[in-house]
N, C-alpha and C positions, 0 to 999 in steps of 0.2 A: 314371658307373660308373668301376670301377677301370681303370687302363691297365697296360701291362706292358713291361718292358725286360729285356735279357739280362744275365747277369753270370756270372763264373767260380766254380766250386765250389773251386778250388785256392787255399789260403792263400799268402801271400807266402813264397817259399822252400820251398813244399810243406809249411808247417807244419801240424801237426794241431791240432784243436780240443781244448781241455781240457773243454768241455761245449757242447752246442748252444745252451743259454741259461744265462747267468749273471745271478743276481739280487743286487743290492747293498742290504743291509740286512735285519735279522732283527726287524723290528717287526710290527705288526698286519698291514700290507699284504704284507710280504715273506713272512711265514708262509703267509698265504693263497695268494699267487702261486705258491710252491713246492709247496703241496699241489695245486693245480689242474693245474700243468704235469706234475708226476709222474704224477698220475692220468691225464693224457691221453697218456702214454707218452713224454714229452720227456726227453732227456738233460740234466738240469738240476742246477745246483749254486748254493748261496747263500753269499755271503761277507759277513762282519760284522766291524766294527772292534772291537767289545766282546768280552767273554769269554763272553757267553751271549746268550739271546735277550731280547727285550723292546722294543728301539728306545727310544722316548720314555719308556717305563716301566722301562727299565734305567738310563738316564743321570739321570733326574729323580727322585732318591730322597731328596730334601730333606724335613724334617719338615713334615707337613701335605699333601703332594702327592697328589691324588686326582682322580677323574673329575669332570667337570661334566656329563656326560651320564649318565642312569641306567645302572647296571652292566648290567642285563639288556637294554638297547638298544644297548650298545657291543660286546659280544663277538660271537662267530661264530654264525651261524644255519644253516650249511649242513649240519651234522651233528646228527641226533637224539641220538645217543650222547653228544656233548659237551653238548648242552643238558640231557640227563637226569642226567649224572654230576656236572656242576658245580654247586655251590650258592654263589651270591653271599652274603656275610655282611652287607653294606651295601647301601643303595640307590645309594650312590656310593662305589665301592671305593677304598681307599687304594693307594698304589703297591706295597707289598709283596704285596697280595693280587692285584693285577693282574699283576705279574711272575710270581707263582706260577701264575696262570691260563694265561698264554702258555706257560710251561714244561709245564704239564699238557696243553695242546693239541699241542705239539710231540712230547712223548713218546707221547701217545695215538695220534697219527697216524704215528709212526715216521719222523719228518723229520730227526732230529738227525744222522744219518749222511751227509746231504746238505749239511750246513752246515759252513763253515770259519770259525772264529772268529779273533780277533787278526789280522784281515786287512783293513787300511784301504786303500781304492783312492784314489790320488792322482792317476791320469791314465787317460783312456780315449781311444784313438785309433782312428779308423775306417780300416781298410785297404781302399781302394777296389778294387784288382784282385781281391781275394778276397771283398769284401763281408762282412768279419769285423770284429770289435772286439778290440783288444789292451788289456787292462786292467793297469796297473802298480801294485803295492802299495808301501807305505812302504819296505820292504826291497829294492826293486828287481825282485821276482819279477814275471814277466808271465804272464797268463792270456788265452787266446784263446777266443772264443766266436762263434757266428753272430749271436746276438741278446743284447741287454743289457736288463734291466729295472731301472731306478732305483726302489728303495723307500726312499729315504733320508729320507723324512718331511717334514712341513711345518715342524716345530720341531725341528731336529737340530743347528743350529749356534749355539751360545751367543755371544752379543754381549758384548764387554768394551769399554766406553767408552774412548776415548783421553784419559783424565784423567792429567795429568802426575804422576809419582812412583809410579805403582802398583807397579812392580817393586821399589821400595826398601822397601816395608812389610815389617816383621820379624815381625808377628804372623800369626795364622792367616787365610788368605783362601780363600773358596769361591765358586764360581758355582752358582746353583740348578740349572743345566743340566748340570753336570759334578760331581755330589755324589758323595763318597767312599762306598765300601761300608761302611767302618767308621763307627759312630756318632760324630757330633761332640759333644763335651762342652760344653754351654753353661752348666752350673750355675755360678752365682756370677760369671759373665763379664761384661765390659763388651763389648757387641756393637753393631755398626753394620749396618744393612740399607740397601743403596742400591737404590732402585726399589720402586714399588708397583703393578706390573702383576699379573697373575694368580698368578705363583709367589710374589711377595712378599706378597700378600693372604692366601695359604694358609699361608705360613711364619710370618709375624709373630705371630699369636695363640699359635702354638705355642712358639715361642722365648721370648715374653714371660713364659711360665709358669715359666721356669727361670733367667733371667739376673738379674744384679744390676742392670744398666742396659741398655736397649735405645734406641737413637737411630735413627729412621727418616728417611731422606733421600728427600723426595718431590719430584719434578719436576711430574708431572701426575697429579692425582687421577682415579679411575675411578668409574663408577657400579656399585658393588658391591652385590649383593643376596643375601639369605640362600639358602644352598644347601638348608637344611631336611633335612639327611641324618638318617639313622637306621638302626638294626639291622633287618634283614628278619626279621620274626616267622615262626613256623612256618606260620601261616595265610597270610601273604603269599607265602611261598615256594611253598606249594601252589598258589596263585592264578597265580603267575608261571609256574610249570611247565605248568599247564593252559592257559595262554593265550599261549604264546610265538608260536603262529601269528598271533594278533591283534596282539601286540606288534610282530612283524616287518612285518605289513601296514601298521600305523600309521606305522612309520618310513619305509618305502619308498613310502608314498603321501602323504607330507608334503612341505612346501616345503623343509626343511632336514635332514631325517633324524632328528628327535626324536619321542619317543613321545607328546608333548603334542598335544591336539587344538586345531586352529586355530579362531578365532573367525570368524564370517560378518558380524558387526555393525561398523559404523563408530562411531567414538567419539561423535560428537555426534548419533548416533540416540538416545542416552540422556540423561537429565538429569544434572547434575553429582553429585547425591546417588547416582544409580544407578551413575555411573562410579566414584565413590569406594568403593562397596560392592564392585565388581568388583576394583579395584586392591588393596583390603585382602585380598580373598580370594587373589588371585594372590600376594600378598607372602608368604602363609603356605604356599603350595604349593611343590612340590619343583623345583629346578633352573631350567631356561630356560622354564618356564610363564609367567613374568613378561613374556617376550618373545613366545613362540609363541602362548600363548592369550590374549593381550591383543587389543584391538580391532585389526581387520585394517589400518586405516590409521595405527597408531602409528608405524610406520616410513616412512610416506610423506607424512603430513600434519604440517607443523611445529607447528601448534597442538596437535594431539592429543599429539605427542611432548613438547612443552614442558609440558603439563599432567601427564603421567605422571612427567616428570622432576622436577617440583615435588613430587609425592606422595613420590618416593624421598628428595628432599632433606629433606623434613619428617621422614622416618624416621631419616635420618642425624642431624638435630639432636636428635631425641628420644633417640638412643642415646648420644651423645657429651656428656658433662657440661660441657665447656668450650665456650661458644658461639663463641668465637673460633676455636678449633681445629676445631670442627665445619664452619665455613664454609671452612676450608683443605682439608677432605676432600671437599668438594663440587665437582664440575666446573663450570666456566664456559665452557669452550671447545667443548663438544659435548653433545648431549642423550643420554638413555638409549638404549643399543643402537646409536649411531652408531659405537662401538667395541665389540668383543665384551665384554660386561660380566663381570668376574670374579664367581664365585659364592663366598661367604665363610661361615664359622663363627665368630662371636664377634670378627670383625675390629675393629669400631668400639669394641666394649667394651675391647679391649686398650689403647686410648689413654686410658681412665679409670684405668688402673693407675699408681701413683706413679713405677714404674721405667721407664716408657715416655714417650719424647718425640719429636715430630715437627720436623724441619727442612725448611722450605719453601725449595727451592733456587731459586725465582724471587726470593726475598727475599735469601737468603745463599747464593750459588753456591759450589760446590766450587772451591777454588784449586788444590789439590794434595793428593796423597796423601803423607804423611810416613812416617818410619821408625816412628813410634808410632801413627799413626791418620789422621785426616782434618782438612785445614785449609780452612775456608770463609772468606768475606770477613768473618765475624764471630769468627774465631779458630780455634784447634786444639783438637781432643779426641783423647784417646787411647783406643785400643780393643784388646781381646785378640783379637777376631775381626771381620772385615769379610766380610759376605755380599753378593755381587754378584747382585741379583735384577733383572738389567738385560735380560732378554729374549733374543731370538733374531734371526738373520737369516733371517726366515721365507720359506718357499715356494721361493725360489731359492738360498738360501745354500749348501746341501750341494753342488749341481751347479756354482755359481759358483766355489767354492773348489777343486773337482776340475778338472783341466786336461782338459776334454772337447773333443776336436778332430774335426770331421766332414769332409764332402766339401770338397775344395779347400783343406784346411788351416784352415777357419774355426773359431774358438775360440768355444764357447758363451758364456763370460762377456762377450766383445767383442760378441757378437750381443745379448745381453740388456742391455748398457749402452745401447742405443737403445730398449729396451722389449721386453717379452716377447711372442713370438709362438708359438703352439702350434696344434695340431690336436686339438680336443676335450680338451685338457689331458693328452693321452696320448702325442703325438709332436711332434717339432720339425723345422721345415724345414731341410734340409741335414744331418740327422743320421739316416741310414737305419738300420733294424734296432735303433733305440734307443727305449725306451718308459719312460714315467714313470707308476708306480702311485700316486703321490701327490706333487704338485709344484704349480707355478703353474697357475691356471685350474681347480683343484680345487673342486668345490662347497663353499661355506662352510656350517658347521653341525656336525652329529655325524659327525666325520671318517671313522670306520670304515664307516659306511654309504655315504659318498662313495667311499672307496677301494675298497670291495667292487665297486662298478659298474665302476671302472677296471680292476680286476683280472680281472673276468669279461670285459670287452671285449678286454683284451690277449690273454687266453688263447683266446678265440674267434677273434681275428685270426690268432694264430699257427698254430691248428689248421686254419683256412681256407687259410692259405698253404701248409702241409705237404700238405694234401689236393690241392691243385692244383699241386704241385711247384714253389713259389716260394721263393726264398732271399733275396730282396731286398724290403723293405717300406719305403715311404717316403711321407709326406703330400705332396700337391700344394700348391704354393705359393698358389694361389687359394683353396683350401679352408682353409689356415692363416689367410690374411687375413680370410675371410668369418668364420670362428669367432672370431678375435680381435676383430673389430669387434663381434660379438655379446656377447662378454665385457664390452667397454667400454660398450656400450649398456646392458647389465644394470646395470652399476654406477652408472648415472645415475638410475635409477628410485627406489632407496631413499635415505633420509637417511643419510649416511655422513660421519664425521669426515675431515677432510684429514690429520690427524695420527694415524696408526695404523700398527702393523706390518703390517696388511693391505695398506697402500699403500707399505710399505717406508720410511716417513719417519723410523723410528727408526735407520736406518743411513746414516751420513754418506756422501754421494756416490752413493747408490742412486737409480734412476729412480724417481720418484713415480708410481705407477700402481696401480689395484686389482688385486691379484694373485690373488684367488679368482674364483670364478664365482658371481655373485649371483642367478643364475636359479633355477628350480624344480628340486629334485632329482627330482621325479616326471617331469616332462617330459623332463629330461635322461636319466633311466633308460630311458623308453620309446624315446627316440631310439637309445640304444646298444644296446638289446635287438633293435632292427630292423636293426642293421647287417648282420648274417650274411646274412639273406634278401635284402638289397639289394646284395649283393656288395661291401660295404665301400666306398661312394663316398668320393671324396676321397683315395684311396690309389693309388699306383702300385706294382704288383708286378713282380717279376723272376724269370725261369726260368733254369736253369743254361745257360750258353752252350754251343751245339753245335758241335762241330768238324767 
């Protein structure tokens, strides 16, 4: 059960609070967190570095950016009015539509007046005598709150590789994770795209339609499979509206938060002919059904995984005209699903265009970026535009770059350099009154369904503390250690690539560990739902010191 300790209500120097709770980040989880805490009567403010709401869907506005979870499984379910009034136009909405949706939600709920934009937090320091947090912005302004909720997102810190010469390039350069609001003119240009992860896979076929020349620099191919997107018909719209309860139930009672139904069969329960019939059916279904609705041991049985990987490889060979090029686009270092597989639309067909070329960086690595373009071991090419589709410092990046200082002056990035330790993915040992609505140890899958669980938990915990007169909330070290062991154990069950941003291997010097929680969303949700009636085990609470 919870324990208790006493703290003072008085801030350092008698400083007043700017808000009882400050939320950092105006993405999907930050918006929901703000709504719940306002509805619960908290004095709450949200700060955001951008000029508007959206989070991931504000910054990632590159051509082709869109959901890989079905739109109607991704949005908010807590309001019947929101569900009734918003109509998704596509099964997998693009960035512009998603950004518009989040603005619609904020305005419908009347949350904008509680948001402060153009406010990037660079430091957060816990003041132990008052048990409050002091947040410092880029311009040196300080904000003080009792509690902080980090809603900075899983993918919010773009990674720029340390390739020599990048600063001297004189053409246009863009990172997919920091795309400008103004449209980029690709028409007739010579364009390079560095990286073939999810953002590159979405962007490449779009850019290929416009450019004079597109050269793709690939280090590691992925098991990309068809998104099978399409417009939502009037009949489908009516069906979605009528079945939102079932859609939500399917998501929240699934392993990873997706709408797809899981299979109960093992791969080798069926004959090879029967298996191939299923694979073909899944290949033409939407989104992550290829993984979620596949045989239940596809991600645990190496033989089953190898067979489905070969099925996908055959599809790639059939779609790419040049057989040598096709082999370069097929992964050899991991099986399907061992890294989150990007969902694509006409990605492989783009390489059949005469204006598109692939450079394999394993054969001809980049030597330097020049003033005119890119030099590999095979020589220099000049480009008008270089697009860096090089991914993110996932899960921990936003907080690692922020100077977060907890009890005893311990710095979060230093603590994480030895491996991430959390309690339920929501709190950190040594950092009281600090919560994560989406960070390391978050459930992997359809992220909004996972962050919804975290936000509900944080809101319930804060209400429990207020009801009982507590102003200090901290996870117990033993509870943190036990939970982190559970995270690590869960990561050993499924087949997973050692080279993945989920393990931090894309960032030089980052500790290699599985950063998400690979356990069941359903079981985790049930655990979190029961926390209030159990008195929040694993948490130390504190009451105001009595004079």
